[in-house]
VOBA-1610 file (N, C-alpha, C; in pm, whole numbers, padded with zeros to 5 digits, always signed):
BEGIN
Unk+12921+12744-16209Unk+13005+12743-16090Unk+13149+12764-16134Unk+13216+12855-16067Unk+13353+12883-16110Unk+13453+12786-16047Unk+13572+12787-16100Unk+13676+12694-16057Unk+13714+12711-15910Unk+13714+12833-15861Unk+13751+12858-15721Unk+13653+12791-15626Unk+13524+12802-15654Unk+13424+12740-15567Unk+13435+12588-15569Unk+13464+12532-15686Unk+13480+12387-15696Unk+13600+12343-15615Unk+13712+12413-15628Unk+13833+12379-15553Unk+13810+12392-15403Unk+13742+12496-15359Unk+13714+12514-15217Unk+13624+12402-15165Unk+13525+12362-15245Unk+13437+12254-15205Unk+13511+12122-15191Unk+13600+12092-15283Unk+13680+11969-15276Unk+13771+11972-15154Unk+13831+12086-15126Unk+13920+12098-15011Unk+13843+12078-14881Unk+13720+12125-14876Unk+13638+12110-14756Unk+13613+11962-14727Unk+13583+11882-14828Unk+13559+11739-14807Unk+13687+11666-14767Unk+13800+11712-14814Unk+13926+11649-14774Unk+13955+11674-14626Unk+13913+11789-14575Unk+13936+11819-14433Unk+13837+11745-14344Unk+13723+11703-14399Unk+13621+11638-14318Unk+13578+11506-14380Unk+13668+11405-14380Unk+13635+11278-14448Unk+13519+11204-14383Unk+13502+11215-14251Unk+13391+11145-14186Unk+13259+11200-14236Unk+13251+11332-14258Unk+13130+11392-14312Unk+13102+11337-14452Unk+13207+11319-14529Unk+13192+11266-14665Unk+13135+11124-14660Unk+13185+11043-14570Unk+13136+10907-14555Unk+12991+10908-14510Unk+12960+10994-14413Unk+12823+11001-14362Unk+12726+11045-14470Unk+12763+11146-14546Unk+12677+11193-14654Unk+12659+11086-14760Unk+12767+11015-14793Unk+12758+10907-14892Unk+12666+10796-14843Unk+12678+10760-14715Unk+12593+10654-14660Unk+12446+10695-14661Unk+12418+10819-14626Unk+12280+10867-14627Unk+12225+10868-14769Unk+12303+10916-14864Unk+12258+10920-15003Unk+12234+10778-15055Unk+12325+10687-15024Unk+12309+10549-15066Unk+12186+10487-15002Unk+12167+10512-14873Unk+12051+10459-14803Unk+11922+10509-14865Unk+11914+10637-14892Unk+11793+10695-14950Unk+11763+10636-15086Unk+11865+10618-15168Unk+11842+10563-15301Unk+11803+10416-15294Unk+11858+10343-15200Unk+11827+10201-15190Unk+11693+10175-15123Unk+11652+10261-15031Unk+11526+10242-14962Unk+11406+10264-15053Unk+11427+10333-15163Unk+11316+10355-15255Unk+11267+10222-15314Unk+11350+10119-15315Unk+11310+09988-15366Unk+11271+09892-15257Unk+11234+09942-15141Unk+11205+09860-15024Unk+11074+09784-15035Unk+10987+09819-15127Unk+10856+09755-15136Unk+10870+09605-15163Unk+10971+09565-15237Unk+10990+09423-15268Unk+11041+09344-15148Unk+11143+09398-15083Unk+11208+09323-14975Unk+11282+09420-14885Unk+11232+09439-14765Unk+11302+09525-14669Unk+11403+09441-14591Unk+11520+09496-14572Unk+11627+09426-14502Unk+11635+09477-14358Unk+11674+09388-14266Unk+11701+09436-14132Unk+11835+09511-14135Unk+11870+09575-14026Unk+11991+09659-14024Unk+12117+09581-14059Unk+12129+09461-14007Unk+12249+09381-14031Unk+12261+09341-14179Unk+12152+09296-14236Unk+12154+09256-14378Unk+12176+09377-14468Unk+12113+09489-14434Unk+12131+09611-14513Unk+12277+09655-14508Unk+12336+09656-14389Unk+12476+09695-14376Unk+12565+09604-14461Unk+12542+09473-14451Unk+12626+09379-14526Unk+12609+09395-14677Unk+12486+09397-14724Unk+12460+09396-14868Unk+12482+09531-14936Unk+12444+09637-14869Unk+12444+09769-14934Unk+12558+09860-14890Unk+12589+09861-14762Unk+12691+09954-14713Unk+12830+09890-14722Unk+12849+09775-14659Unk+12982+09711-14658Unk+13025+09671-14799Unk+12942+09594-14867Unk+12979+09539-14997Unk+12996+09646-15103Unk+12905+09743-15106Unk+12907+09840-15215Unk+12991+09965-15187Unk+13013+09997-15059Unk+13083+10123-15030Unk+13210+10101-14949Unk+13197+10055-14827Unk+13310+10054-14734Unk+13423+09963-14780Unk+13392+09840-14819Unk+13500+09748-14858Unk+13574+09796-14982Unk+13507+09872-15068Unk+13569+09921-15191Unk+13639+10055-15174Unk+13584+10143-15090Unk+13633+10281-15085Unk+13701+10322-14955Unk+13662+10263-14845Unk+13705+10314-14715Unk+13812+10229-14647Unk+13809+10100-14672Unk+13891+10007-14595Unk+14040+10027-14613Unk+14081+10081-14725Unk+14224+10102-14748Unk+14286+10189-14638Unk+14213+10291-14597Unk+14264+10383-14494Unk+14202+10361-14357Unk+14078+10314-14353Unk+14003+10309-14227Unk+14002+10172-14161Unk+14098+10088-14193Unk+14119+09962-14122Unk+14203+09994-13998Unk+14205+09905-13898Unk+14283+09932-13777Unk+14431+09961-13804Unk+14484+09907-13914Unk+14625+09931-13947Unk+14642+10039-14053Unk+14534+10106-14091Unk+14538+10206-14197Unk+14585+10343-14151Unk+14599+10430-14248Unk+14646+10567-14223Unk+14551+10642-14130Unk+14422+10622-14148Unk+14324+10693-14064Unk+14339+10655-13917Unk+14367+10528-13891Unk+14384+10483-13753Unk+14507+10547-13689Unk+14612+10565-13766Unk+14732+10627-13711Unk+14710+10775-13679Unk+14605+10833-13739Unk+14572+10973-13712Unk+14452+10986-13619Unk+14422+10876-13546Unk+14316+10873-13445Unk+14176+10902-13500Unk+14147+10853-13619Unk+14014+10870-13677Unk+13911+10791-13598Unk+13791+10843-13589Unk+13683+10772-13520Unk+13627+10659-13606Unk+13627+10677-13737Unk+13570+10579-13828Unk+13674+10475-13864Unk+13670+10361-13794Unk+13761+10249-13820Unk+13673+10126-13843Unk+13703+10050-13948Unk+13625+09932-13983Unk+13719+09811-13993Unk+13674+09698-13941Unk+13751+09574-13949Unk+13731+09509-14086Unk+13833+09439-14133Unk+13822+09369-14262Unk+13759+09232-14239Unk+13728+09165-14349Unk+13664+09035-14342Unk+13753+08928-14280Unk+13880+08954-14262Unk+13969+08857-14197Unk+13951+08855-14044Unk+13882+08955-13990Unk+13859+08963-13845Unk+13728+08891-13812Unk+13730+08795-13718Unk+13608+08720-13685Unk+13496+08813-13637Unk+13379+08797-13694Unk+13264+08878-13656Unk+13271+09022-13702Unk+13346+09048-13809Unk+13372+09186-13852Unk+13246+09263-13887Unk+13148+09199-13948Unk+13027+09273-13987Unk+12951+09324-13864Unk+12933+09238-13765Unk+12862+09279-13644Unk+12938+09389-13570Unk+13069+09375-13562Unk+13150+09477-13495Unk+13145+09611-13570Unk+13155+09606-13701Unk+13151+09729-13781Unk+13015+09797-13771Unk+12908+09718-13776Unk+12774+09775-13764Unk+12757+09841-13627Unk+12801+09774-13522Unk+12792+09832-13388Unk+12873+09961-13377Unk+12993+09963-13437Unk+13076+10084-13435Unk+13010+10197-13512Unk+12942+10164-13622Unk+12875+10266-13700Unk+12766+10335-13620Unk+12692+10257-13542Unk+12588+10314-13457Unk+12649+10401-13347Unk+12757+10352-13285Unk+12817+10428-13175Unk+12887+10554-13224Unk+12945+10550-13346Unk+13011+10668-13402Unk+12908+10775-13441Unk+12790+10733-13480Unk+12687+10829-13523Unk+12624+10900-13404Unk+12632+10841-13289Unk+12569+10901-13170Unk+12647+11015-13112
//
């Protein structure tokens, strides 16, 4: 793969951050579901243990909190931090409504 194609691909993901998050969540879900034989989680537990803890709180919250840069640019993907009461339930509900 040449340098131009790599640069164009990176630029495409910068223009579409929600797509990047969605693709990351799907990839993470697929890899984690392969170990479901031992213990399957309900949606709320899966979101808390696998999505929030491993991805969103580490990578997304800096910009996608209500006071973050993404919110000032009217992004659809906004997540509450753990300081907000009931943040996990609210974030999970928003994730479902944003995907629809």
